[in-house]
C-alpha positions, 0 to 999 in steps of 0.5 A, spaced: 581 101 335 581 104 341 583 100 347 580 102 354 583 099 360 578 099 366 576 095 372 573 088 372 566 087 375 565 087 382 559 088 387 554 086 382 557 092 377 560 091 370 565 096 373 566 099 380 569 106 377 564 111 375 571 114 371 571 108 367 564 107 366 563 115 363 569 114 358 565 108 356 559 112 355 563 117 351 566 112 346 559 109 345 556 116 344 561 118 339 560 111 336 567 110 336 570 103 335 573 101 341 575 095 346 575 094 353 581 091 357 580 088 364 585 090 369 584 089 376 591 093 378 591 100 377 598 101 378 599 098 371 596 105 369 601 111 367 599 114 374 597 108 378 590 109 376 584 107 371 582 108 366 587 110 361 586 108 353 591 107 348 589 110 341 594 110 335 599 108 339 598 114 344 597 113 351 592 117 355 590 117 362 585 120 367 577 121 364 577 128 364 584 128 359 581 122 355 574 126 354 579 132 351 582 127 347 576 124 344 573 131 343 579 133 339 579 127 335 572 127 333 572 135 332 568 137 337 564 131 338 563 132 346 563 139 347 563 143 340 555 144 340 555 147 347 555 154 349 560 157 354 555 157 360 553 150 359 560 148 359 561 152 366 555 149 369 557 141 367 564 142 369 561 145 376 557 139 377 562 134 374 567 137 379 562 136 385 561 128 383 568 127 382 571 131 388 566 130 393 560 125 392 565 120 389 569 120 395 563 119 400 561 113 395 568 110 396 568 111 404 561 108 404 564 102 401 571 101 404 570 105 411 564 101 413 567 095 417 561 091 416 561 092 408 568 092 407 567 084 407 564 085 400 571 089 398 575 084 400 571 079 396 571 083 390 578 086 390 582 081 394 579 074 393 585 072 388 590 073 393 592 067 397 588 066 404 594 068 408 596 074 404 589 077 402 586 079 409 593 083 410 593 086 403 586 088 404 587 092 411 593 095 408 589 098 402 583 100 407 588 104 411 591 107 405 584 109 403 582 112 410 588 116 410 587 119 403 579 120 405 582 124 411 587 128 407 581 130 403 578 133 409 571 129 409 574 123 413 575 128 419 567 129 419 562 125 423 558 119 420 552 124 420 555 130 418 558 126 412 551 123 410 548 130 410 554 132 405 552 127 401 544 129 402 546 136 399 550 134 393 544 129 391 539 135 392 543 140 388 543 134 382 536 133 383 534 140 383 537 141 376 534 134 373 528 136 375 528 142 372 531 140 366 531 133 365 539 133 364 545 137 367 545 142 362 539 143 359 533 138 356 538 134 352 543 129 353 551 131 353 558 129 355 557 132 362 551 127 364 556 121 363 560 123 369 554 124 373 550 118 371 556 113 372 557 115 379 549 115 380 549 108 377 554 106 381 551 108 388 544 105 386 546 099 383 551 097 388 550 090 391 549 089 397 547 097 398 551 101 402 549 107 407 550 112 401 545 107 397 540 108 402 540 115 402 540 116 395 533 112 394 530 118 397 531 121 390 527 117 385 528 122 380 536 121 380 535 114 379 530 115 373 535 119 370 541 115 371 537 109 367 535 114 362 542 116 361 545 109 361 539 107 356 541 113 351 548 110 350 546 103 351 552 102 356 550 100 363 553 099 370 549 094 373 551 087 371 545 084 366 
């Protein structure tokens, strides 16, 4: 039995983290026996973040490292049937999502002052009324600092929106031609892309990034298709 430690529901989503969701997708795809343990404090993870799994007494953190572990224990269940070129393309698009578009999604939630009330309700409502606002603002400040260190936070809102459009255009071009990220079949690399897109589309209420993403209906259909393919959904039923 594998235990997946993941965030609880918020913003109308079963899980607010695409990294947690894509691991759940991978384990469902592999038909592994696993259970989900909800954890609202990422600092309890080995590297102060989620997801992580415990399997046969071993703790593995970070979604990419978890994927490598799952591929190993299933003797190539995730990557064994992929060519070097397919792996290269899939990895490149996952990097685009994990290291660029993901942070724009985070900013659309955490750094939009009008939307931030949803973050406070989703993540900090369990705290006493006097402490909650203080802790949430400190957390927002840390996100802002990280976003600036990344470099995206140094750009104007309009420039960030244009970056997001170009990311979505790149994914959309591949999906319209192939149906999936590395061809005409579902692979492990679709989990990373679709988990992020589903979090953008199904996020409630909509963020400014959700509104931009609605310009790409093929991507919305793709995200739904991948979720249906493994019977793992981002949106609360």
